[in-house]
Every structure is written in structure tokens, then in C-alpha cells.
C-alpha positions in Angstrom: 0.0 0.0 0.0 1.3 3.5 -0.8 -0.5 6.5 0.5 0.4 10.2 0.0 -0.9 13.0 2.1 -1.4 16.3 0.2 -1.8 18.6 3.2 -1.8 18.8 6.9 -5.6 18.6 7.0 -7.1 16.0 9.3 -7.1 12.6 7.5 -10.5 11.2 6.6 -11.6 7.8 7.9 -9.8 5.9 5.1 -6.6 7.7 5.7 -6.8 7.2 9.5 -7.3 3.5 9.0 -4.3 3.4 6.7 -2.3 5.4 9.2 -3.1 2.8 12.0 -2.3 -0.1 9.7 1.1 1.2 8.6 2.2 2.4 12.0 0.8 -0.8 13.6 3.8 -2.5 12.1 6.2 -0.6 14.4 6.5 -2.3 17.8 6.2 -0.1 20.9 7.2 -0.8 24.4 4.4 -0.6 27.0 4.9 1.5 30.1 2.7 2.6 33.1 3.1 6.3 34.0 2.2 6.9 37.7 2.0 9.9 40.0 1.4 10.2 43.8 -2.2 10.1 45.0 -3.8 13.6 45.6 -4.8 12.5 49.1 -5.1 9.5 51.3 -7.8 7.0 50.5 -7.6 7.9 46.7 -5.9 5.6 44.2 -2.8 7.2 42.6 -3.2 8.1 39.0 -1.7 5.8 36.4 -1.9 5.6 32.6 -0.6 3.1 30.1 1.5 4.6 27.2 3.2 3.0 24.2 5.2 6.1 23.3 7.8 6.3 26.0 11.2 7.4 24.7 14.5 8.9 25.6 14.8 12.5 24.5 18.1 14.1 25.7 21.3 13.2 27.6 22.0 16.8 28.6 19.8 17.4 30.5 18.6 13.9 30.9 15.1 14.0 29.5 12.5 11.3 28.6 9.1 11.8 26.9 5.7 10.2 26.2 2.5 11.3 24.5 -0.8 11.2 26.4 -4.0 11.8 24.4 -5.3 15.3 24.8 -8.7 13.7 25.8 -7.0 11.8 28.7 -8.7 12.3 32.0 -5.7 10.8 33.8 -3.0 13.0 32.3 -4.3 16.2 34.1 -3.9 14.4 37.5 -0.3 13.4 36.7 0.4 16.9 35.3 -0.9 18.5 38.5 1.5 16.4 40.6 4.4 17.8 38.7 6.3 14.5 38.9 5.8 11.0 37.5 7.4 7.6 37.4 7.6 5.6 34.1 7.4 1.9 34.8 8.5 -0.2 31.8 6.3 -3.3 32.0 7.7 -6.8 31.8 6.5 -9.4 29.3 4.5 -10.9 32.2 2.6 -7.8 33.0 0.0 -7.8 30.2 -2.8 -8.0 32.8 -1.4 -4.7 34.4 -1.6 -2.9 31.1 -5.1 -4.2 30.4 -6.3 -3.3 34.0 -5.1 0.3 33.7 -6.4 0.6 30.1 -9.8 -0.5 31.2 -9.7 1.5 34.4 -10.4 -1.6 36.4 -11.3 -0.7 40.1 -8.8 -3.4 41.1 -5.9 -2.1 39.0 -3.9 -1.2 42.1 -4.0 -4.7 43.5 -0.4 -5.2 42.3 2.9 -5.0 44.2 4.5 -1.6 44.2 6.7 0.6 46.4 7.3 4.3 46.3 9.9 5.9 43.9 12.2 8.6 45.3 9.6 11.2 44.4 6.8 9.3 46.0 5.2 7.8 42.8 4.1 4.2 42.6 7.0 2.1 41.3 6.0 -1.4 40.2 8.2 -4.1 41.8 7.9 -6.3 38.7 8.7 -3.7 36.1 11.9 -4.2 34.0 13.0 -0.6 34.5 11.7 2.6 36.0 12.5 6.3 35.5 11.5 8.9 38.1 10.9 12.4 36.7 10.0 15.9 37.3 7.7 17.4 34.7 9.8 19.5 32.3 7.7 20.7 29.4 4.5 19.9 27.5 3.8 20.7 23.9 0.8 20.4 21.7 1.2 17.5 19.2 -2.0 17.1 17.2 -4.5 15.1 19.3 -1.8 14.3 21.9 0.5 16.2 24.2 4.3 15.6 24.0 5.3 15.6 27.6 9.0 15.7 28.7 10.3 15.0 32.1 13.8 15.6 33.6 15.1 12.3 35.1 15.7 12.5 38.8 16.3 8.8 39.5 16.1 5.5 37.6 16.8 1.8 37.9 16.3 -1.6 36.6 14.0 -4.2 38.1 12.9 -7.6 37.0 15.2 -9.4 34.7 13.7 -10.5 31.4 12.1 -9.0 28.3 9.7 -6.0 28.2 6.1 -6.1 27.2 5.7 -5.1 23.5 2.6 -4.0 21.6 2.5 -4.7 17.8 -0.4 -4.9 15.3 -3.1 -4.5 18.0 -1.8 -7.2 20.3 0.7 -7.8 23.1 3.8 -9.9 22.8 7.5 -9.8 23.7 10.8 -9.4 22.0 14.0 -10.7 23.4 17.1 -10.4 21.3 20.3 -12.0 22.6 21.5 -8.7 24.1 18.3 -8.4 26.2 18.4 -12.0 27.3 21.9 -11.5 28.6 21.2 -8.2 30.5 22.0 -8.5 34.3 
């Protein structure tokens, strides 16, 4: 399939479907972005993203893209800090629970990151950040955070999303990581 876009006008339904089909061939890692609860007795905010990426070494920045329609992003934004938990291959149910906003989604083992955000004990890696900047990016925000602390967790491959489904990818280099 070859598709050319003639302008920056919003794509019609056919183009949007093609866009999803083509970009659905690019695997993405799955991460859970968390922030501290606003008050005791309230679950902390958490949202699944498939757009987590490193942005800069100096200063150390990471980024992700929440939808502008997200009801969770404003809660994380208001906290001014967040922790990105890179989910392990065995944490598909975590991703599904947060995506579906299950009332039992926080029935998973976690501890607090240095900034007080939920840090999943079974994540393969975590990155604790202070909100740096936010930019409009079409129907999403491009959010950057300055890294304050980070670490690795569970050994093994990360959870991957590809073509509308979950899976994993474990090249030799990942399988041999400490």
C-alpha cells in the first residue's frame, strides 16, 4: 500500500485506517506512568503509554505522548512529577487493567519511587521524573520529564505492543542483561 498526504488537513476515515495499519507494524514498548495520589484514600493516577522514549542526555530527558482527551494526564500533570514503569512481558494484565480503568488495578505489588510515585516491583525498568515541558502535538501532548532517579527491576524481556496485540521481543542482548 502506498499513501500520499497532500496537506496537513485532518485525515479522513480511510486515511486514519491506513495510518493505523502502517504504524501498527512498528512495535512499541508498554509503560505505566504513575504519580502520587492527591490525598489518602484515593488511588494514585496511572496511565498506560506505548510512546515512552529517551529525548536528551544533557539534560537527561524522557518523553511520552498522552492523548489530549485523557482524564488521567491532568492528574499526573498537577502532581508535577511522575514515574515511568517499563512493563515486563509478564505484565500484560497490568496494562489491560489500567487501560480498562479496572477498580482493582492497584492490586499489584509496588513501592514508592524517590519522588513518591508508585514504582511497580515487577517492572523491568523505572524512570522517576519531574515534569519538564509539555507541547501540543496534534490530538496528543508531547510531555517531557527531567530524570531525577532511575533503575532496573525484574530481569527479562519487556512487554511489547504490535499490530493491535501484546507480545514480547528478546534479542540476545536483552536475554543477557544483568
